[in-house]
PQR file of N, CA, C, O and H, with PARSE charges and radii, in Angstrom:
ATOM      1  N   TYR A   1     129.273  92.889 116.780 -0.4000 1.5000
ATOM      2  CA  TYR A   1     128.279  92.746 115.721 -0.0000 2.0000
ATOM      3  C   TYR A   1     126.895  93.085 116.279  0.5500 1.7000
ATOM      4  O   TYR A   1     126.468  92.507 117.278 -0.5500 1.4000
ATOM      5  N   LEU A   2     126.208  94.008 115.643 -0.4000 1.5000
ATOM      6  CA  LEU A   2     124.891  94.441 116.113 -0.0000 2.0000
ATOM      7  C   LEU A   2     123.800  93.871 115.228  0.5500 1.7000
ATOM      8  O   LEU A   2     123.908  93.887 114.002 -0.5500 1.4000
ATOM      9  H   LEU A   2     126.555  94.478 114.831  0.4000 1.0000
ATOM     10  N   LYS A   3     122.748  93.367 115.859 -0.4000 1.5000
ATOM     11  CA  LYS A   3     121.618  92.829 115.099 -0.0000 2.0000
ATOM     12  C   LYS A   3     120.347  93.555 115.529  0.5500 1.7000
ATOM     13  O   LYS A   3     120.364  94.360 116.460 -0.5500 1.4000
ATOM     14  H   LYS A   3     122.660  93.354 116.856  0.4000 1.0000
ATOM     15  N   GLU A   4     119.252  93.263 114.845 -0.4000 1.5000
ATOM     16  CA  GLU A   4     117.976  93.903 115.156 -0.0000 2.0000
ATOM     17  C   GLU A   4     117.601  93.705 116.617  0.5500 1.7000
ATOM     18  O   GLU A   4     117.720  92.605 117.155 -0.5500 1.4000
ATOM     19  H   GLU A   4     119.238  92.609 114.088  0.4000 1.0000
ATOM     20  N   GLY A   5     117.151  94.770 117.247 -0.4000 1.5000
ATOM     21  CA  GLY A   5     116.697  94.688 118.628 -0.0000 2.0000
ATOM     22  C   GLY A   5     117.749  95.048 119.654  0.5500 1.7000
ATOM     23  O   GLY A   5     117.411  95.244 120.821 -0.5500 1.4000
ATOM     24  H   GLY A   5     117.055  95.664 116.809  0.4000 1.0000
ATOM     25  N   CYS A   6     119.011  95.142 119.270 -0.4000 1.5000
ATOM     26  CA  CYS A   6     120.059  95.513 120.220 -0.0000 2.0000
ATOM     27  C   CYS A   6     119.831  96.941 120.705  0.5500 1.7000
ATOM     28  O   CYS A   6     119.426  97.815 119.938 -0.5500 1.4000
ATOM     29  H   CYS A   6     119.286  94.982 118.322  0.4000 1.0000
ATOM     30  N   ILE A   7     120.094  97.161 121.979 -0.4000 1.5000
ATOM     31  CA  ILE A   7     120.011  98.493 122.556 -0.0000 2.0000
ATOM     32  C   ILE A   7     121.435  99.025 122.637  0.5500 1.7000
ATOM     33  O   ILE A   7     122.316  98.393 123.219 -0.5500 1.4000
ATOM     34  H   ILE A   7     120.423  96.452 122.602  0.4000 1.0000
ATOM     35  N   VAL A   8     121.648 100.201 122.042 -0.4000 1.5000
ATOM     36  CA  VAL A   8     122.999 100.739 121.920 -0.0000 2.0000
ATOM     37  C   VAL A   8     123.060 102.176 122.421  0.5500 1.7000
ATOM     38  O   VAL A   8     122.044 102.860 122.540 -0.5500 1.4000
ATOM     39  H   VAL A   8     120.933 100.715 121.568  0.4000 1.0000
ATOM     40  N   LYS A   9     124.292 102.615 122.712 -0.4000 1.5000
ATOM     41  CA  LYS A   9     124.543 103.976 123.152 -0.0000 2.0000
ATOM     42  C   LYS A   9     125.469 104.632 122.138  0.5500 1.7000
ATOM     43  O   LYS A   9     126.462 104.034 121.723 -0.5500 1.4000
ATOM     44  H   LYS A   9     125.117 102.059 122.615  0.4000 1.0000
ATOM     45  N   SER A  10     125.151 105.846 121.741 -0.4000 1.5000
ATOM     46  CA  SER A  10     125.966 106.584 120.788 -0.0000 2.0000
ATOM     47  C   SER A  10     127.231 107.097 121.473  0.5500 1.7000
ATOM     48  O   SER A  10     127.163 107.678 122.556 -0.5500 1.4000
ATOM     49  H   SER A  10     124.345 106.331 122.078  0.4000 1.0000
ATOM     50  N   LEU A  11     128.386 106.878 120.837 -0.4000 1.5000
ATOM     51  CA  LEU A  11     129.658 107.312 121.403 -0.0000 2.0000
ATOM     52  C   LEU A  11     130.212 108.565 120.735  0.5500 1.7000
ATOM     53  O   LEU A  11     131.038 109.261 121.325 -0.5500 1.4000
ATOM     54  H   LEU A  11     128.441 106.406 119.957  0.4000 1.0000
ATOM     55  N   LYS A  12     129.775 108.862 119.518 -0.4000 1.5000
ATOM     56  CA  LYS A  12     130.298 110.004 118.765 -0.0000 2.0000
ATOM     57  C   LYS A  12     129.164 110.790 118.134  0.5500 1.7000
ATOM     58  O   LYS A  12     128.082 110.253 117.894 -0.5500 1.4000
ATOM     59  H   LYS A  12     129.104 108.296 119.039  0.4000 1.0000
ATOM     60  N   GLY A  13     129.415 112.066 117.866 -0.4000 1.5000
ATOM     61  CA  GLY A  13     128.448 112.904 117.176 -0.0000 2.0000
ATOM     62  C   GLY A  13     127.659 113.791 118.129  0.5500 1.7000
ATOM     63  O   GLY A  13     127.886 113.780 119.339 -0.5500 1.4000
ATOM     64  H   GLY A  13     130.293 112.502 118.061  0.4000 1.0000
ATOM     65  N   HIS A  14     126.733 114.556 117.571 -0.4000 1.5000
ATOM     66  CA  HIS A  14     125.933 115.477 118.380 -0.0000 2.0000
ATOM     67  C   HIS A  14     124.968 114.751 119.304  0.5500 1.7000
ATOM     68  O   HIS A  14     124.415 115.356 120.223 -0.5500 1.4000
ATOM     69  H   HIS A  14     126.548 114.565 116.588  0.4000 1.0000
ATOM     70  N   ASP A  15     124.760 113.457 119.068 -0.4000 1.5000
ATOM     71  CA  ASP A  15     123.850 112.660 119.897 -0.0000 2.0000
ATOM     72  C   ASP A  15     124.604 111.773 120.886  0.5500 1.7000
ATOM     73  O   ASP A  15     124.061 110.765 121.339 -0.5500 1.4000
ATOM     74  H   ASP A  15     125.208 112.966 118.322  0.4000 1.0000
ATOM     75  N   THR A  16     125.828 112.123 121.226 -0.4000 1.5000
ATOM     76  CA  THR A  16     126.644 111.335 122.148 -0.0000 2.0000
ATOM     77  C   THR A  16     125.895 111.066 123.456  0.5500 1.7000
ATOM     78  O   THR A  16     125.347 111.979 124.073 -0.5500 1.4000
ATOM     79  H   THR A  16     126.269 112.942 120.858  0.4000 1.0000
ATOM     80  N   GLY A  17     125.884 109.802 123.861 -0.4000 1.5000
ATOM     81  CA  GLY A  17     125.223 109.411 125.102 -0.0000 2.0000
ATOM     82  C   GLY A  17     123.774 109.026 124.948  0.5500 1.7000
ATOM     83  O   GLY A  17     123.172 108.525 125.898 -0.5500 1.4000
ATOM     84  H   GLY A  17     126.329 109.060 123.360  0.4000 1.0000
ATOM     85  N   ARG A  18     123.188 109.243 123.780 -0.4000 1.5000
ATOM     86  CA  ARG A  18     121.778 108.914 123.564 -0.0000 2.0000
ATOM     87  C   ARG A  18     121.613 107.417 123.330  0.5500 1.7000
ATOM     88  O   ARG A  18     122.468 106.781 122.714 -0.5500 1.4000
ATOM     89  H   ARG A  18     123.677 109.649 123.009  0.4000 1.0000
ATOM     90  N   ILE A  19     120.515 106.861 123.821 -0.4000 1.5000
ATOM     91  CA  ILE A  19     120.212 105.437 123.720 -0.0000 2.0000
ATOM     92  C   ILE A  19     119.286 105.203 122.533  0.5500 1.7000
ATOM     93  O   ILE A  19     118.307 105.926 122.349 -0.5500 1.4000
ATOM     94  H   ILE A  19     119.820 107.379 124.321  0.4000 1.0000
ATOM     95  N   TYR A  20     119.602 104.179 121.722 -0.4000 1.5000
ATOM     96  CA  TYR A  20     118.813 103.830 120.544 -0.0000 2.0000
ATOM     97  C   TYR A  20     118.553 102.330 120.503  0.5500 1.7000
ATOM     98  O   TYR A  20     119.198 101.556 121.211 -0.5500 1.4000
ATOM     99  H   TYR A  20     120.398 103.592 121.871  0.4000 1.0000
ATOM    100  N   VAL A  21     117.599 101.931 119.664 -0.4000 1.5000
ATOM    101  CA  VAL A  21     117.341 100.529 119.343 -0.0000 2.0000
ATOM    102  C   VAL A  21     117.711 100.316 117.880  0.5500 1.7000
ATOM    103  O   VAL A  21     117.335 101.110 117.018 -0.5500 1.4000
ATOM    104  H   VAL A  21     117.075 102.560 119.089  0.4000 1.0000
ATOM    105  N   VAL A  22     118.448  99.240 117.600 -0.4000 1.5000
ATOM    106  CA  VAL A  22     118.819  98.925 116.218 -0.0000 2.0000
ATOM    107  C   VAL A  22     117.594  98.359 115.510  0.5500 1.7000
ATOM    108  O   VAL A  22     117.028  97.354 115.943 -0.5500 1.4000
ATOM    109  H   VAL A  22     118.753  98.595 118.300  0.4000 1.0000
ATOM    110  N   LEU A  23     117.185  99.009 114.418 -0.4000 1.5000
ATOM    111  CA  LEU A  23     116.026  98.553 113.644 -0.0000 2.0000
ATOM    112  C   LEU A  23     116.434  97.569 112.562  0.5500 1.7000
ATOM    113  O   LEU A  23     115.758  96.566 112.339 -0.5500 1.4000
ATOM    114  H   LEU A  23     117.644  99.825 114.066  0.4000 1.0000
ATOM    115  N   SER A  24     117.542  97.858 111.890 -0.4000 1.5000
ATOM    116  CA  SER A  24     118.010  96.951 110.839 -0.0000 2.0000
ATOM    117  C   SER A  24     119.464  97.254 110.518  0.5500 1.7000
ATOM    118  O   SER A  24     120.006  98.291 110.901 -0.5500 1.4000
ATOM    119  H   SER A  24     118.092  98.673 112.071  0.4000 1.0000
ATOM    120  N   GLU A  25     120.073  96.327 109.811 -0.4000 1.5000
ATOM    121  CA  GLU A  25     121.461  96.453 109.402 -0.0000 2.0000
ATOM    122  C   GLU A  25     121.488  96.842 107.928  0.5500 1.7000
ATOM    123  O   GLU A  25     120.847  96.188 107.105 -0.5500 1.4000
ATOM    124  H   GLU A  25     119.633  95.485 109.500  0.4000 1.0000
ATOM    125  N   ILE A  26     122.219  97.893 107.588 -0.4000 1.5000
ATOM    126  CA  ILE A  26     122.344  98.302 106.189 -0.0000 2.0000
ATOM    127  C   ILE A  26     123.442  97.481 105.524  0.5500 1.7000
ATOM    128  O   ILE A  26     123.226  96.872 104.477 -0.5500 1.4000
ATOM    129  H   ILE A  26     122.739  98.424 108.257  0.4000 1.0000
ATOM    130  N   ASN A  27     124.615  97.471 106.137 -0.4000 1.5000
ATOM    131  CA  ASN A  27     125.729  96.612 105.734 -0.0000 2.0000
ATOM    132  C   ASN A  27     126.587  96.389 106.967  0.5500 1.7000
ATOM    133  O   ASN A  27     126.140  96.681 108.077 -0.5500 1.4000
ATOM    134  H   ASN A  27     124.791  97.967 106.988  0.4000 1.0000
ATOM    135  N   GLU A  28     127.810  95.879 106.812 -0.4000 1.5000
ATOM    136  CA  GLU A  28     128.623  95.574 107.995 -0.0000 2.0000
ATOM    137  C   GLU A  28     129.076  96.827 108.735  0.5500 1.7000
ATOM    138  O   GLU A  28     129.516  96.728 109.881 -0.5500 1.4000
ATOM    139  H   GLU A  28     128.174  95.642 105.911  0.4000 1.0000
ATOM    140  N   SER A  29     128.984  97.999 108.117 -0.4000 1.5000
ATOM    141  CA  SER A  29     129.458  99.229 108.746 -0.0000 2.0000
ATOM    142  C   SER A  29     128.358 100.130 109.302  0.5500 1.7000
ATOM    143  O   SER A  29     128.616 100.930 110.202 -0.5500 1.4000
ATOM    144  H   SER A  29     128.627  98.080 107.186  0.4000 1.0000
ATOM    145  N   PHE A  30     127.136 100.013 108.781 -0.4000 1.5000
ATOM    146  CA  PHE A  30     126.066 100.931 109.159 -0.0000 2.0000
ATOM    147  C   PHE A  30     124.818 100.198 109.619  0.5500 1.7000
ATOM    148  O   PHE A  30     124.512  99.104 109.144 -0.5500 1.4000
ATOM    149  H   PHE A  30     126.927  99.363 108.050  0.4000 1.0000
ATOM    150  N   VAL A  31     124.093 100.822 110.558 -0.4000 1.5000
ATOM    151  CA  VAL A  31     122.797 100.312 111.016 -0.0000 2.0000
ATOM    152  C   VAL A  31     121.798 101.468 111.049  0.5500 1.7000
ATOM    153  O   VAL A  31     122.186 102.636 111.054 -0.5500 1.4000
ATOM    154  H   VAL A  31     124.341 101.711 110.944  0.4000 1.0000
ATOM    155  N   LEU A  32     120.516 101.131 111.071 -0.4000 1.5000
ATOM    156  CA  LEU A  32     119.451 102.121 111.238 -0.0000 2.0000
ATOM    157  C   LEU A  32     118.985 102.091 112.686  0.5500 1.7000
ATOM    158  O   LEU A  32     118.749 101.020 113.245 -0.5500 1.4000
ATOM    159  H   LEU A  32     120.200 100.183 111.067  0.4000 1.0000
ATOM    160  N   LEU A  33     118.852 103.271 113.294 -0.4000 1.5000
ATOM    161  CA  LEU A  33     118.506 103.392 114.708 -0.0000 2.0000
ATOM    162  C   LEU A  33     117.285 104.273 114.893  0.5500 1.7000
ATOM    163  O   LEU A  33     117.017 105.166 114.089 -0.5500 1.4000
ATOM    164  H   LEU A  33     119.044 104.141 112.840  0.4000 1.0000
ATOM    165  N   ALA A  34     116.552 104.011 115.958 -0.4000 1.5000
ATOM    166  CA  ALA A  34     115.443 104.877 116.359 -0.0000 2.0000
ATOM    167  C   ALA A  34     115.285 104.776 117.868  0.5500 1.7000
ATOM    168  O   ALA A  34     115.659 103.774 118.477 -0.5500 1.4000
ATOM    169  H   ALA A  34     116.770 103.286 116.611  0.4000 1.0000
ATOM    170  N   ASP A  35     114.726 105.826 118.465 -0.4000 1.5000
ATOM    171  CA  ASP A  35     114.475 105.796 119.907 -0.0000 2.0000
ATOM    172  C   ASP A  35     113.022 106.103 120.247  0.5500 1.7000
ATOM    173  O   ASP A  35     112.640 106.035 121.415 -0.5500 1.4000
ATOM    174  H   ASP A  35     114.422 106.640 117.971  0.4000 1.0000
ATOM    175  N   GLY A  36     112.206 106.439 119.251 -0.4000 1.5000
ATOM    176  CA  GLY A  36     110.795 106.695 119.483 -0.0000 2.0000
ATOM    177  C   GLY A  36     110.490 108.105 119.936  0.5500 1.7000
ATOM    178  O   GLY A  36     109.326 108.505 119.955 -0.5500 1.4000
ATOM    179  H   GLY A  36     112.516 106.494 118.302  0.4000 1.0000
ATOM    180  N   ARG A  37     111.508 108.868 120.302 -0.4000 1.5000
ATOM    181  CA  ARG A  37     111.295 110.240 120.760 -0.0000 2.0000
ATOM    182  C   ARG A  37     111.928 111.227 119.789  0.5500 1.7000
ATOM    183  O   ARG A  37     111.217 111.980 119.123 -0.5500 1.4000
ATOM    184  H   ARG A  37     112.453 108.543 120.287  0.4000 1.0000
ATOM    185  N   TYR A  38     113.252 111.232 119.700 -0.4000 1.5000
ATOM    186  CA  TYR A  38     113.941 112.142 118.784 -0.0000 2.0000
ATOM    187  C   TYR A  38     114.015 111.556 117.379  0.5500 1.7000
ATOM    188  O   TYR A  38     113.932 112.285 116.390 -0.5500 1.4000
ATOM    189  H   TYR A  38     113.829 110.620 120.241  0.4000 1.0000
ATOM    190  N   ARG A  39     114.169 110.261 117.296 -0.4000 1.5000
ATOM    191  CA  ARG A  39     114.207 109.560 116.014 -0.0000 2.0000
ATOM    192  C   ARG A  39     113.074 108.546 115.998  0.5500 1.7000
ATOM    193  O   ARG A  39     113.127 107.522 116.680 -0.5500 1.4000
ATOM    194  H   ARG A  39     114.236 109.669 118.099  0.4000 1.0000
ATOM    195  N   LYS A  40     112.058 108.845 115.215 -0.4000 1.5000
ATOM    196  CA  LYS A  40     110.881 107.977 115.148 -0.0000 2.0000
ATOM    197  C   LYS A  40     111.070 106.906 114.082  0.5500 1.7000
ATOM    198  O   LYS A  40     112.030 106.936 113.312 -0.5500 1.4000
ATOM    199  H   LYS A  40     112.016 109.677 114.661  0.4000 1.0000
ATOM    200  N   LEU A  41     110.140 105.964 114.053 -0.4000 1.5000
ATOM    201  CA  LEU A  41     110.203 104.857 113.092 -0.0000 2.0000
ATOM    202  C   LEU A  41     110.171 105.339 111.645  0.5500 1.7000
ATOM    203  O   LEU A  41     110.786 104.727 110.772 -0.5500 1.4000
ATOM    204  H   LEU A  41     109.360 105.940 114.679  0.4000 1.0000
ATOM    205  N   GLU A  42     109.460 106.429 111.392 -0.4000 1.5000
ATOM    206  CA  GLU A  42     109.338 106.945 110.024 -0.0000 2.0000
ATOM    207  C   GLU A  42     110.627 107.585 109.535  0.5500 1.7000
ATOM    208  O   GLU A  42     110.828 107.725 108.329 -0.5500 1.4000
ATOM    209  H   GLU A  42     108.960 106.926 112.101  0.4000 1.0000
ATOM    210  N   ASN A  43     111.510 107.977 110.461 -0.4000 1.5000
ATOM    211  CA  ASN A  43     112.735 108.682 110.100 -0.0000 2.0000
ATOM    212  C   ASN A  43     113.916 108.162 110.923  0.5500 1.7000
ATOM    213  O   ASN A  43     114.448 108.894 111.758 -0.5500 1.4000
ATOM    214  H   ASN A  43     111.346 107.864 111.441  0.4000 1.0000
ATOM    215  N   PRO A  44     114.338 106.904 110.701 -0.5600 1.5000
ATOM    216  CA  PRO A  44     115.430 106.352 111.504  0.2800 2.0000
ATOM    217  C   PRO A  44     116.771 107.005 111.171  0.5500 1.7000
ATOM    218  O   PRO A  44     116.948 107.582 110.098 -0.5500 1.4000
ATOM    219  N   LYS A  45     117.698 106.902 112.100 -0.4000 1.5000
ATOM    220  CA  LYS A  45     119.038 107.470 111.943 -0.0000 2.0000
ATOM    221  C   LYS A  45     119.988 106.405 111.437  0.5500 1.7000
ATOM    222  O   LYS A  45     119.973 105.269 111.911 -0.5500 1.4000
ATOM    223  H   LYS A  45     117.554 106.432 112.971  0.4000 1.0000
ATOM    224  N   GLN A  46     120.809 106.775 110.478 -0.4000 1.5000
ATOM    225  CA  GLN A  46     121.854 105.878 109.986 -0.0000 2.0000
ATOM    226  C   GLN A  46     123.138 106.219 110.733  0.5500 1.7000
ATOM    227  O   GLN A  46     123.518 107.388 110.801 -0.5500 1.4000
ATOM    228  H   GLN A  46     120.821 107.697 110.093  0.4000 1.0000
ATOM    229  N   LYS A  47     123.817 105.209 111.297 -0.4000 1.5000
ATOM    230  CA  LYS A  47     125.023 105.480 112.076 -0.0000 2.0000
ATOM    231  C   LYS A  47     126.022 104.350 111.908  0.5500 1.7000
ATOM    232  O   LYS A  47     125.646 103.192 111.728 -0.5500 1.4000
ATOM    233  H   LYS A  47     123.508 104.259 111.242  0.4000 1.0000
ATOM    234  N   ARG A  48     127.289 104.698 111.970 -0.4000 1.5000
ATOM    235  CA  ARG A  48     128.355 103.697 111.872 -0.0000 2.0000
ATOM    236  C   ARG A  48     128.380 102.817 113.120  0.5500 1.7000
ATOM    237  O   ARG A  48     128.197 103.300 114.238 -0.5500 1.4000
ATOM    238  H   ARG A  48     127.594 105.639 112.117  0.4000 1.0000
ATOM    239  N   VAL A  49     128.607 101.533 112.916 -0.4000 1.5000
ATOM    240  CA  VAL A  49     128.662 100.575 114.019 -0.0000 2.0000
ATOM    241  C   VAL A  49     129.800 100.916 114.978  0.5500 1.7000
ATOM    242  O   VAL A  49     129.656 100.749 116.190 -0.5500 1.4000
ATOM    243  H   VAL A  49     128.756 101.140 112.008  0.4000 1.0000
ATOM    244  N   LYS A  50     130.928 101.393 114.450 -0.4000 1.5000
ATOM    245  CA  LYS A  50     132.083 101.685 115.317 -0.0000 2.0000
ATOM    246  C   LYS A  50     131.832 102.870 116.253  0.5500 1.7000
ATOM    247  O   LYS A  50     132.605 103.085 117.185 -0.5500 1.4000
ATOM    248  H   LYS A  50     131.044 101.529 113.466  0.4000 1.0000
ATOM    249  N   HIS A  51     130.766 103.641 116.021 -0.4000 1.5000
ATOM    250  CA  HIS A  51     130.429 104.758 116.890 -0.0000 2.0000
ATOM    251  C   HIS A  51     129.352 104.396 117.905  0.5500 1.7000
ATOM    252  O   HIS A  51     128.770 105.276 118.539 -0.5500 1.4000
ATOM    253  H   HIS A  51     130.137 103.466 115.264  0.4000 1.0000
ATOM    254  N   LEU A  52     129.086 103.094 118.059 -0.4000 1.5000
ATOM    255  CA  LEU A  52     128.045 102.633 118.973 -0.0000 2.0000
ATOM    256  C   LEU A  52     128.612 101.648 119.985  0.5500 1.7000
ATOM    257  O   LEU A  52     129.543 100.899 119.688 -0.5500 1.4000
ATOM    258  H   LEU A  52     129.559 102.379 117.544  0.4000 1.0000
ATOM    259  N   GLU A  53     128.034 101.658 121.190 -0.4000 1.5000
ATOM    260  CA  GLU A  53     128.399 100.718 122.241 -0.0000 2.0000
ATOM    261  C   GLU A  53     127.174  99.873 122.568  0.5500 1.7000
ATOM    262  O   GLU A  53     126.100 100.411 122.838 -0.5500 1.4000
ATOM    263  H   GLU A  53     127.277 102.266 121.431  0.4000 1.0000
ATOM    264  N   LEU A  54     127.332  98.560 122.545 -0.4000 1.5000
ATOM    265  CA  LEU A  54     126.233  97.646 122.860 -0.0000 2.0000
ATOM    266  C   LEU A  54     125.940  97.707 124.355  0.5500 1.7000
ATOM    267  O   LEU A  54     126.839  97.543 125.180 -0.5500 1.4000
ATOM    268  H   LEU A  54     128.205  98.123 122.326  0.4000 1.0000
ATOM    269  N   ILE A  55     124.679  97.944 124.695 -0.4000 1.5000
ATOM    270  CA  ILE A  55     124.258  97.989 126.098 -0.0000 2.0000
ATOM    271  C   ILE A  55     123.541  96.694 126.468  0.5500 1.7000
ATOM    272  O   ILE A  55     123.835  96.087 127.498 -0.5500 1.4000
ATOM    273  H   ILE A  55     123.949  98.078 124.025  0.4000 1.0000
ATOM    274  N   ALA A  56     122.601  96.276 125.624 -0.4000 1.5000
ATOM    275  CA  ALA A  56     121.826  95.070 125.905 -0.0000 2.0000
ATOM    276  C   ALA A  56     121.295  94.496 124.603  0.5500 1.7000
ATOM    277  O   ALA A  56     121.161  95.196 123.599 -0.5500 1.4000
ATOM    278  H   ALA A  56     122.362  96.770 124.787  0.4000 1.0000
ATOM    279  N   GLU A  57     120.995  93.204 124.646 -0.4000 1.5000
ATOM    280  CA  GLU A  57     120.352  92.569 123.506 -0.0000 2.0000
ATOM    281  C   GLU A  57     118.895  92.334 123.858  0.5500 1.7000
ATOM    282  O   GLU A  57     118.579  91.890 124.962 -0.5500 1.4000
ATOM    283  H   GLU A  57     121.103  92.635 125.462  0.4000 1.0000
ATOM    284  N   ALA A  58     118.019  92.630 122.930 -0.4000 1.5000
ATOM    285  CA  ALA A  58     116.582  92.472 123.152 -0.0000 2.0000
ATOM    286  C   ALA A  58     115.949  91.948 121.878  0.5500 1.7000
ATOM    287  O   ALA A  58     116.600  91.842 120.839 -0.5500 1.4000
ATOM    288  H   ALA A  58     118.276  92.991 122.033  0.4000 1.0000
ATOM    289  N   VAL A  59     114.687  91.625 121.974 -0.4000 1.5000
ATOM    290  CA  VAL A  59     113.927  91.162 120.813 -0.0000 2.0000
ATOM    291  C   VAL A  59     112.901  92.234 120.486  0.5500 1.7000
ATOM    292  O   VAL A  59     112.190  92.719 121.367 -0.5500 1.4000
ATOM    293  H   VAL A  59     114.158  91.711 122.818  0.4000 1.0000
ATOM    294  N   LEU A  60     112.831  92.600 119.208 -0.4000 1.5000
ATOM    295  CA  LEU A  60     111.841  93.594 118.804 -0.0000 2.0000
ATOM    296  C   LEU A  60     110.440  93.013 118.945  0.5500 1.7000
ATOM    297  O   LEU A  60     110.208  91.869 118.552 -0.5500 1.4000
ATOM    298  H   LEU A  60     113.408  92.206 118.493  0.4000 1.0000
ATOM    299  N   PRO A  61     109.501  93.780 119.498 -0.5600 1.5000
ATOM    300  CA  PRO A  61     108.131  93.282 119.639  0.2800 2.0000
ATOM    301  C   PRO A  61     107.453  93.124 118.283  0.5500 1.7000
ATOM    302  O   PRO A  61     107.859  93.738 117.297 -0.5500 1.4000
ATOM    303  N   GLU A  62     106.408  92.285 118.250 -0.4000 1.5000
ATOM    304  CA  GLU A  62     105.649  92.058 117.012 -0.0000 2.0000
ATOM    305  C   GLU A  62     105.097  93.371 116.466  0.5500 1.7000
ATOM    306  O   GLU A  62     105.259  93.685 115.287 -0.5500 1.4000
ATOM    307  H   GLU A  62     106.079  91.786 119.051  0.4000 1.0000
ATOM    308  N   MET A  63     104.446  94.125 117.337 -0.4000 1.5000
ATOM    309  CA  MET A  63     103.854  95.406 116.938 -0.0000 2.0000
ATOM    310  C   MET A  63     104.821  96.508 117.356  0.5500 1.7000
ATOM    311  O   MET A  63     104.771  96.986 118.489 -0.5500 1.4000
ATOM    312  H   MET A  63     104.315  93.870 118.295  0.4000 1.0000
ATOM    313  N   LEU A  64     105.695  96.907 116.444 -0.4000 1.5000
ATOM    314  CA  LEU A  64     106.706  97.900 116.759 -0.0000 2.0000
ATOM    315  C   LEU A  64     106.132  99.306 116.585  0.5500 1.7000
ATOM    316  O   LEU A  64     105.697  99.686 115.498 -0.5500 1.4000
ATOM    317  H   LEU A  64     105.736  96.518 115.524  0.4000 1.0000
ATOM    318  N   THR A  65     106.139 100.064 117.675 -0.4000 1.5000
ATOM    319  CA  THR A  65     105.639 101.436 117.666 -0.0000 2.0000
ATOM    320  C   THR A  65     106.679 102.344 118.316  0.5500 1.7000
ATOM    321  O   THR A  65     107.624 101.870 118.946 -0.5500 1.4000
ATOM    322  H   THR A  65     106.492  99.755 118.559  0.4000 1.0000
ATOM    323  N   ASP A  66     106.495 103.644 118.157 -0.4000 1.5000
ATOM    324  CA  ASP A  66     107.390 104.595 118.807 -0.0000 2.0000
ATOM    325  C   ASP A  66     107.304 104.464 120.326  0.5500 1.7000
ATOM    326  O   ASP A  66     108.305 104.621 121.026 -0.5500 1.4000
ATOM    327  H   ASP A  66     105.727 104.029 117.646  0.4000 1.0000
ATOM    328  N   SER A  67     106.123 104.181 120.825 -0.4000 1.5000
ATOM    329  CA  SER A  67     105.939 103.991 122.263 -0.0000 2.0000
ATOM    330  C   SER A  67     106.738 102.790 122.768  0.5500 1.7000
ATOM    331  O   SER A  67     107.362 102.856 123.827 -0.5500 1.4000
ATOM    332  H   SER A  67     105.310 104.054 120.257  0.4000 1.0000
ATOM    333  N   ALA A  68     106.716 101.700 122.012 -0.4000 1.5000
ATOM    334  CA  ALA A  68     107.481 100.508 122.394 -0.0000 2.0000
ATOM    335  C   ALA A  68     108.978 100.804 122.384  0.5500 1.7000
ATOM    336  O   ALA A  68     109.711 100.322 123.248 -0.5500 1.4000
ATOM    337  H   ALA A  68     106.209 101.646 121.152  0.4000 1.0000
ATOM    338  N   LEU A  69     109.431 101.587 121.420 -0.4000 1.5000
ATOM    339  CA  LEU A  69     110.849 101.956 121.357 -0.0000 2.0000
ATOM    340  C   LEU A  69     111.250 102.806 122.561  0.5500 1.7000
ATOM    341  O   LEU A  69     112.323 102.608 123.130 -0.5500 1.4000
ATOM    342  H   LEU A  69     108.835 101.978 120.718  0.4000 1.0000
ATOM    343  N   ARG A  70     110.396 103.746 122.949 -0.4000 1.5000
ATOM    344  CA  ARG A  70     110.694 104.584 124.119 -0.0000 2.0000
ATOM    345  C   ARG A  70     110.857 103.734 125.369  0.5500 1.7000
ATOM    346  O   ARG A  70     111.753 103.981 126.175 -0.5500 1.4000
ATOM    347  H   ARG A  70     109.524 103.907 122.487  0.4000 1.0000
ATOM    348  N   LYS A  71     109.991 102.727 125.537 -0.4000 1.5000
ATOM    349  CA  LYS A  71     110.077 101.844 126.701 -0.0000 2.0000
ATOM    350  C   LYS A  71     111.364 101.025 126.676  0.5500 1.7000
ATOM    351  O   LYS A  71     111.986 100.819 127.717 -0.5500 1.4000
ATOM    352  H   LYS A  71     109.263 102.526 124.882  0.4000 1.0000
ATOM    353  N   MET A  72     111.768 100.556 125.492 -0.4000 1.5000
ATOM    354  CA  MET A  72     112.995  99.776 125.371 -0.0000 2.0000
ATOM    355  C   MET A  72     114.228 100.624 125.706  0.5500 1.7000
ATOM    356  O   MET A  72     115.196 100.113 126.270 -0.5500 1.4000
ATOM    357  H   MET A  72     111.262 100.724 124.646  0.4000 1.0000
ATOM    358  N   CYS A  73     114.198 101.897 125.365 -0.4000 1.5000
ATOM    359  CA  CYS A  73     115.351 102.780 125.582 -0.0000 2.0000
ATOM    360  C   CYS A  73     115.467 103.278 127.018  0.5500 1.7000
ATOM    361  O   CYS A  73     116.503 103.827 127.393 -0.5500 1.4000
ATOM    362  H   CYS A  73     113.413 102.313 124.907  0.4000 1.0000
ATOM    363  N   LYS A  74     114.433 103.099 127.824 -0.4000 1.5000
ATOM    364  CA  LYS A  74     114.480 103.587 129.212 -0.0000 2.0000
ATOM    365  C   LYS A  74     115.388 102.747 130.089  0.5500 1.7000
ATOM    366  O   LYS A  74     115.987 103.278 131.024 -0.5500 1.4000
ATOM    367  H   LYS A  74     113.591 102.653 127.519  0.4000 1.0000
ATOM    368  N   LEU A  75     115.510 101.467 129.823 -0.4000 1.5000
ATOM    369  CA  LEU A  75     116.328 100.551 130.634 -0.0000 2.0000
ATOM    370  C   LEU A  75     115.951 100.656 132.086  0.5500 1.7000
ATOM    371  O   LEU A  75     116.528  99.964 132.925 -0.5500 1.4000
ATOM    372  H   LEU A  75     115.023 101.036 129.063  0.4000 1.0000
TER
END
């Protein structure tokens, strides 16, 4: 189960291996993702939960920016 702030890795699709931060949950099957570089806050990616691997759990900062997302995805 993925919640806001989780850091995940894409397992399927053209973005395989890319690291994202979960911004929100759409329903039990889909979440919105962004990484601050390829997918910015203004244009998050919708992806199936079953195509993601949980890497770490984190807390989203109060002031969420693309720069903050890039730092979270660096690990």
